N, CA, C and O atoms as a GROMACS GRO file, in nm:
protein
  344
    1UNK      N    1   0.158  -1.259   1.326
    1UNK     CA    2   0.140  -1.151   1.233
    1UNK      C    3  -0.002  -1.158   1.178
    1UNK      O    4  -0.053  -1.266   1.149
    2UNK      N    5  -0.064  -1.043   1.164
    2UNK     CA    6  -0.200  -1.038   1.113
    2UNK      C    7  -0.203  -0.980   0.973
    2UNK      O    8  -0.118  -0.899   0.935
    3UNK      N    9  -0.301  -1.022   0.898
    3UNK     CA   10  -0.320  -0.970   0.763
    3UNK      C   11  -0.428  -0.862   0.767
    3UNK      O   12  -0.520  -0.868   0.848
    4UNK      N   13  -0.414  -0.765   0.678
    4UNK     CA   14  -0.516  -0.662   0.665
    4UNK      C   15  -0.562  -0.657   0.520
    4UNK      O   16  -0.493  -0.706   0.430
    5UNK      N   17  -0.674  -0.598   0.499
    5UNK     CA   18  -0.730  -0.587   0.364
    5UNK      C   19  -0.744  -0.439   0.330
    5UNK      O   20  -0.791  -0.360   0.412
    6UNK      N   21  -0.702  -0.402   0.210
    6UNK     CA   22  -0.712  -0.264   0.163
    6UNK      C   23  -0.799  -0.257   0.040
    6UNK      O   24  -0.800  -0.349  -0.042
    7UNK      N   25  -0.870  -0.149   0.027
    7UNK     CA   26  -0.946  -0.124  -0.095
    7UNK      C   27  -0.888   0.001  -0.159
    7UNK      O   28  -0.885   0.108  -0.099
    8UNK      N   29  -0.840  -0.016  -0.282
    8UNK     CA   30  -0.784   0.096  -0.358
    8UNK      C   31  -0.852   0.102  -0.493
    8UNK      O   32  -0.888  -0.001  -0.550
    9UNK      N   33  -0.867   0.224  -0.544
    9UNK     CA   34  -0.923   0.234  -0.679
    9UNK      C   35  -0.817   0.184  -0.778
    9UNK      O   36  -0.698   0.180  -0.746
   10UNK      N   37  -0.861   0.148  -0.896
   10UNK     CA   38  -0.772   0.087  -0.997
   10UNK      C   39  -0.654   0.177  -1.032
   10UNK      O   40  -0.542   0.129  -1.050
   11UNK      N   41  -0.679   0.307  -1.042
   11UNK     CA   42  -0.573   0.401  -1.079
   11UNK      C   43  -0.464   0.405  -0.972
   11UNK      O   44  -0.345   0.403  -1.004
   12UNK      N   45  -0.502   0.410  -0.846
   12UNK     CA   46  -0.406   0.414  -0.736
   12UNK      C   47  -0.328   0.283  -0.730
   12UNK      O   48  -0.206   0.284  -0.713
   13UNK      N   49  -0.397   0.172  -0.744
   13UNK     CA   50  -0.332   0.042  -0.741
   13UNK      C   51  -0.231   0.027  -0.855
   13UNK      O   52  -0.121  -0.022  -0.834
   14UNK      N   53  -0.268   0.069  -0.972
   14UNK     CA   54  -0.178   0.059  -1.087
   14UNK      C   55  -0.054   0.146  -1.068
   14UNK      O   56   0.057   0.105  -1.099
   15UNK      N   57  -0.074   0.266  -1.017
   15UNK     CA   58   0.040   0.357  -0.991
   15UNK      C   59   0.131   0.298  -0.883
   15UNK      O   60   0.253   0.307  -0.894
   16UNK      N   61   0.074   0.240  -0.781
   16UNK     CA   62   0.153   0.177  -0.675
   16UNK      C   63   0.235   0.061  -0.731
   16UNK      O   64   0.351   0.043  -0.694
   17UNK      N   65   0.176  -0.017  -0.818
   17UNK     CA   66   0.248  -0.128  -0.881
   17UNK      C   67   0.364  -0.078  -0.966
   17UNK      O   68   0.472  -0.137  -0.966
   18UNK      N   69   0.342   0.031  -1.038
   18UNK     CA   70   0.449   0.090  -1.118
   18UNK      C   71   0.564   0.138  -1.030
   18UNK      O   72   0.681   0.119  -1.063
   19UNK      N   73   0.530   0.200  -0.917
   19UNK     CA   74   0.634   0.248  -0.825
   19UNK      C   75   0.715   0.132  -0.768
   19UNK      O   76   0.837   0.143  -0.753
   20UNK      N   77   0.648   0.023  -0.735
   20UNK     CA   78   0.721  -0.091  -0.678
   20UNK      C   79   0.810  -0.156  -0.783
   20UNK      O   80   0.916  -0.208  -0.749
   21UNK      N   81   0.769  -0.154  -0.908
   21UNK     CA   82   0.855  -0.208  -1.014
   21UNK      C   83   0.982  -0.123  -1.027
   21UNK      O   84   1.091  -0.177  -1.044
   22UNK      N   85   0.968   0.007  -1.018
   22UNK     CA   86   1.085   0.096  -1.025
   22UNK      C   87   1.179   0.070  -0.908
   22UNK      O   88   1.301   0.082  -0.923
   23UNK      N   89   1.124   0.036  -0.795
   23UNK     CA   90   1.204   0.012  -0.674
   23UNK      C   91   1.248  -0.133  -0.663
   23UNK      O   92   1.316  -0.170  -0.567
   24UNK      N   93   1.211  -0.215  -0.759
   24UNK     CA   94   1.245  -0.357  -0.762
   24UNK      C   95   1.204  -0.428  -0.633
   24UNK      O   96   1.284  -0.497  -0.571
   25UNK      N   97   1.080  -0.408  -0.596
   25UNK     CA   98   1.026  -0.472  -0.476
   25UNK      C   99   0.883  -0.512  -0.504
   25UNK      O  100   0.829  -0.484  -0.611
   26UNK      N  101   0.821  -0.576  -0.408
   26UNK     CA  102   0.680  -0.613  -0.424
   26UNK      C  103   0.593  -0.506  -0.359
   26UNK      O  104   0.639  -0.428  -0.276
   27UNK      N  105   0.469  -0.505  -0.398
   27UNK     CA  106   0.374  -0.410  -0.341
   27UNK      C  107   0.361  -0.432  -0.191
   27UNK      O  108   0.357  -0.337  -0.114
   28UNK      N  109   0.353  -0.558  -0.151
   28UNK     CA  110   0.339  -0.591  -0.009
   28UNK      C  111   0.461  -0.543   0.071
   28UNK      O  112   0.446  -0.484   0.178
   29UNK      N  113   0.581  -0.568   0.019
   29UNK     CA  114   0.703  -0.526   0.088
   29UNK      C  115   0.710  -0.374   0.100
   29UNK      O  116   0.747  -0.320   0.204
   30UNK      N  117   0.674  -0.306  -0.007
   30UNK     CA  118   0.677  -0.160  -0.007
   30UNK      C  119   0.577  -0.102   0.093
   30UNK      O  120   0.610  -0.009   0.168
   31UNK      N  121   0.456  -0.156   0.094
   31UNK     CA  122   0.355  -0.108   0.188
   31UNK      C  123   0.397  -0.132   0.333
   31UNK      O  124   0.381  -0.046   0.418
   32UNK      N  125   0.452  -0.251   0.360
   32UNK     CA  126   0.502  -0.280   0.495
   32UNK      C  127   0.609  -0.179   0.535
   32UNK      O  128   0.609  -0.129   0.648
   33UNK      N  129   0.698  -0.150   0.443
   33UNK     CA  130   0.807  -0.056   0.472
   33UNK      C  131   0.752   0.083   0.503
   33UNK      O  132   0.797   0.149   0.597
   34UNK      N  133   0.656   0.128   0.424
   34UNK     CA  134   0.598   0.261   0.445
   34UNK      C  135   0.526   0.268   0.580
   34UNK      O  136   0.539   0.366   0.653
   35UNK      N  137   0.451   0.165   0.612
   35UNK     CA  138   0.379   0.163   0.740
   35UNK      C  139   0.479   0.159   0.856
   35UNK      O  140   0.462   0.231   0.954
   36UNK      N  141   0.581   0.075   0.846
   36UNK     CA  142   0.683   0.068   0.950
   36UNK      C  143   0.751   0.202   0.972
   36UNK      O  144   0.774   0.243   1.086
   37UNK      N  145   0.782   0.271   0.864
   37UNK     CA  146   0.846   0.402   0.875
   37UNK      C  147   0.756   0.500   0.948
   37UNK      O  148   0.802   0.575   1.034
   38UNK      N  149   0.630   0.500   0.913
   38UNK     CA  150   0.536   0.592   0.977
   38UNK      C  151   0.519   0.561   1.125
   38UNK      O  152   0.513   0.652   1.208
   39UNK      N  153   0.511   0.434   1.157
   39UNK     CA  154   0.494   0.393   1.297
   39UNK      C  155   0.620   0.426   1.378
   39UNK      O  156   0.610   0.475   1.490
   40UNK      N  157   0.737   0.398   1.320
   40UNK     CA  158   0.862   0.422   1.391
   40UNK      C  159   0.886   0.571   1.418
   40UNK      O  160   0.941   0.607   1.522
   41UNK      N  161   0.846   0.656   1.326
   41UNK     CA  162   0.871   0.798   1.343
   41UNK      C  163   0.765   0.865   1.429
   41UNK      O  164   0.783   0.978   1.473
   42UNK      N  165   0.656   0.797   1.453
   42UNK     CA  166   0.550   0.852   1.535
   42UNK      C  167   0.450   0.929   1.452
   42UNK      O  168   0.480   0.976   1.342
   43UNK      N  169   0.333   0.941   1.504
   43UNK     CA  170   0.225   1.008   1.430
   43UNK      C  171   0.245   1.159   1.423
   43UNK      O  172   0.197   1.223   1.330
   44UNK      N  173   0.315   1.217   1.520
   44UNK     CA  174   0.334   1.361   1.521
   44UNK      C  175   0.441   1.407   1.423
   44UNK      O  176   0.442   1.523   1.381
   45UNK      N  177   0.530   1.317   1.386
   45UNK     CA  178   0.638   1.352   1.296
   45UNK      C  179   0.588   1.350   1.152
   45UNK      O  180   0.514   1.260   1.112
   46UNK      N  181   0.629   1.449   1.076
   46UNK     CA  182   0.590   1.451   0.935
   46UNK      C  183   0.715   1.439   0.849
   46UNK      O  184   0.799   1.529   0.848
   47UNK      N  185   0.726   1.329   0.779
   47UNK     CA  186   0.838   1.307   0.689
   47UNK      C  187   0.800   1.350   0.549
   47UNK      O  188   0.686   1.332   0.505
   48UNK      N  189   0.895   1.408   0.481
   48UNK     CA  190   0.871   1.439   0.341
   48UNK      C  191   0.882   1.310   0.261
   48UNK      O  192   0.938   1.211   0.308
   49UNK      N  193   0.830   1.312   0.143
   49UNK     CA  194   0.836   1.193   0.058
   49UNK      C  195   0.982   1.155   0.032
   49UNK      O  196   1.014   1.036   0.027
   50UNK      N  197   1.068   1.253   0.016
   50UNK     CA  198   1.208   1.224  -0.011
   50UNK      C  199   1.275   1.158   0.111
   50UNK      O  200   1.354   1.065   0.094
   51UNK      N  201   1.244   1.203   0.230
   51UNK     CA  202   1.300   1.143   0.351
   51UNK      C  203   1.256   0.998   0.364
   51UNK      O  204   1.334   0.911   0.401
   52UNK      N  205   1.130   0.972   0.332
   52UNK     CA  206   1.079   0.835   0.337
   52UNK      C  207   1.150   0.749   0.233
   52UNK      O  208   1.185   0.634   0.261
   53UNK      N  209   1.172   0.804   0.116
   53UNK     CA  210   1.238   0.729   0.010
   53UNK      C  211   1.384   0.699   0.048
   53UNK      O  212   1.432   0.588   0.023
   54UNK      N  213   1.452   0.795   0.106
   54UNK     CA  214   1.591   0.773   0.149
   54UNK      C  215   1.598   0.662   0.254
   54UNK      O  216   1.688   0.578   0.249
   55UNK      N  217   1.506   0.662   0.346
   55UNK     CA  218   1.501   0.557   0.448
   55UNK      C  219   1.478   0.421   0.383
   55UNK      O  220   1.542   0.323   0.419
   56UNK      N  221   1.388   0.416   0.288
   56UNK     CA  222   1.358   0.292   0.217
   56UNK      C  223   1.483   0.242   0.143
   56UNK      O  224   1.514   0.123   0.146
   57UNK      N  225   1.553   0.333   0.076
   57UNK     CA  226   1.674   0.296   0.001
   57UNK      C  227   1.781   0.243   0.096
   57UNK      O  228   1.846   0.143   0.067
   58UNK      N  229   1.800   0.310   0.208
   58UNK     CA  230   1.900   0.265   0.306
   58UNK      C  231   1.867   0.124   0.357
   58UNK      O  232   1.957   0.042   0.374
   59UNK      N  233   1.740   0.098   0.381
   59UNK     CA  234   1.700  -0.035   0.427
   59UNK      C  235   1.727  -0.140   0.321
   59UNK      O  236   1.775  -0.249   0.352
   60UNK      N  237   1.697  -0.108   0.196
   60UNK     CA  238   1.721  -0.203   0.086
   60UNK      C  239   1.870  -0.231   0.069
   60UNK      O  240   1.909  -0.346   0.048
   61UNK      N  241   1.952  -0.127   0.080
   61UNK     CA  242   2.096  -0.146   0.067
   61UNK      C  243   2.149  -0.231   0.181
   61UNK      O  244   2.231  -0.321   0.160
   62UNK      N  245   2.104  -0.203   0.302
   62UNK     CA  246   2.150  -0.278   0.419
   62UNK      C  247   2.112  -0.425   0.411
   62UNK      O  248   2.186  -0.511   0.459
   63UNK      N  249   1.998  -0.456   0.351
   63UNK     CA  250   1.951  -0.594   0.341
   63UNK      C  251   1.996  -0.663   0.213
   63UNK      O  252   1.966  -0.781   0.191
   64UNK      N  253   2.068  -0.591   0.129
   64UNK     CA  254   2.113  -0.646   0.001
   64UNK      C  255   2.224  -0.748   0.022
   64UNK      O  256   2.310  -0.728   0.107
   65UNK      N  257   2.224  -0.857  -0.056
   65UNK     CA  258   2.332  -0.954  -0.043
   65UNK      C  259   2.466  -0.897  -0.087
   65UNK      O  260   2.571  -0.950  -0.050
   66UNK      N  261   2.463  -0.790  -0.164
   66UNK     CA  262   2.588  -0.728  -0.210
   66UNK      C  263   2.622  -0.604  -0.128
   66UNK      O  264   2.694  -0.516  -0.174
   67UNK      N  265   2.570  -0.598  -0.006
   67UNK     CA  266   2.599  -0.484   0.082
   67UNK      C  267   2.748  -0.477   0.110
   67UNK      O  268   2.814  -0.580   0.123
   68UNK      N  269   2.802  -0.356   0.118
   68UNK     CA  270   2.945  -0.343   0.140
   68UNK      C  271   2.989  -0.412   0.269
   68UNK      O  272   2.920  -0.406   0.372
   69UNK      N  273   3.102  -0.476   0.262
   69UNK     CA  274   3.155  -0.547   0.378
   69UNK      C  275   3.274  -0.470   0.434
   69UNK      O  276   3.354  -0.415   0.359
   70UNK      N  277   3.286  -0.467   0.564
   70UNK     CA  278   3.397  -0.396   0.627
   70UNK      C  279   3.520  -0.486   0.640
   70UNK      O  280   3.620  -0.444   0.698
   71UNK      N  281   3.514  -0.607   0.587
   71UNK     CA  282   3.625  -0.700   0.601
   71UNK      C  283   3.702  -0.719   0.471
   71UNK      O  284   3.754  -0.828   0.446
   72UNK      N  285   3.710  -0.619   0.389
   72UNK     CA  286   3.784  -0.634   0.263
   72UNK      C  287   3.933  -0.645   0.293
   72UNK      O  288   3.982  -0.595   0.394
   73UNK      N  289   4.003  -0.710   0.203
   73UNK     CA  290   4.144  -0.738   0.226
   73UNK      C  291   4.236  -0.644   0.148
   73UNK      O  292   4.357  -0.664   0.148
   74UNK      N  293   4.183  -0.545   0.082
   74UNK     CA  294   4.265  -0.455   0.002
   74UNK      C  295   4.237  -0.310   0.041
   74UNK      O  296   4.136  -0.279   0.104
   75UNK      N  297   4.329  -0.224   0.002
   75UNK     CA  298   4.312  -0.081   0.026
   75UNK      C  299   4.316  -0.009  -0.109
   75UNK      O  300   4.355  -0.066  -0.210
   76UNK      N  301   4.276   0.112  -0.109
   76UNK     CA  302   4.279   0.192  -0.231
   76UNK      C  303   4.423   0.203  -0.283
   76UNK      O  304   4.447   0.198  -0.403
   77UNK      N  305   4.516   0.219  -0.191
   77UNK     CA  306   4.656   0.231  -0.228
   77UNK      C  307   4.707   0.104  -0.295
   77UNK      O  308   4.784   0.111  -0.391
   78UNK      N  309   4.665  -0.012  -0.245
   78UNK     CA  310   4.705  -0.140  -0.306
   78UNK      C  311   4.662  -0.146  -0.452
   78UNK      O  312   4.740  -0.185  -0.539
   79UNK      N  313   4.540  -0.107  -0.478
   79UNK     CA  314   4.488  -0.112  -0.615
   79UNK      C  315   4.562  -0.013  -0.703
   79UNK      O  316   4.598  -0.045  -0.817
   80UNK      N  317   4.586   0.106  -0.652
   80UNK     CA  318   4.655   0.209  -0.729
   80UNK      C  319   4.796   0.161  -0.764
   80UNK      O  320   4.840   0.171  -0.879
   81UNK      N  321   4.866   0.108  -0.663
   81UNK     CA  322   5.003   0.062  -0.688
   81UNK      C  323   5.008  -0.053  -0.786
   81UNK      O  324   5.098  -0.060  -0.870
   82UNK      N  325   4.913  -0.144  -0.777
   82UNK     CA  326   4.909  -0.258  -0.869
   82UNK      C  327   4.880  -0.212  -1.012
   82UNK      O  328   4.934  -0.269  -1.107
   83UNK      N  329   4.799  -0.112  -1.027
   83UNK     CA  330   4.764  -0.064  -1.161
   83UNK      C  331   4.881   0.003  -1.229
   83UNK      O  332   4.898  -0.010  -1.350
   84UNK      N  333   4.962   0.075  -1.153
   84UNK     CA  334   5.070   0.151  -1.212
   84UNK      C  335   5.208   0.090  -1.188
   84UNK      O  336   5.310   0.154  -1.212
   85UNK      N  337   5.211  -0.034  -1.140
   85UNK     CA  338   5.340  -0.102  -1.121
   85UNK      C  339   5.401  -0.133  -1.256
   85UNK      O  340   5.330  -0.166  -1.351
   86UNK      N  341   5.530  -0.121  -1.266
   86UNK     CA  342   5.597  -0.146  -1.395
   86UNK      C  343   5.675  -0.272  -1.392
   86UNK      O  344   5.737  -0.309  -1.492
   0.00000   0.00000   0.00000
């Protein structure tokens, strides 16, 4: 893996840091994600900011330690019946 160097004005850098705090990620992780998204979709494809954000959110959810598991041992009906059992 190679490192790159970026030069950003103070205002842009500060705004980027604020955005990463809202997304609970690091600036480096966010930039990598944005670049990966652009590369994966190709240079000819134009994604809206919202589409990029949705992709980022889906990736974060998928990598989350609390991601939903398909191996749960209960059903909605089980919970309902247990709640209203007399």
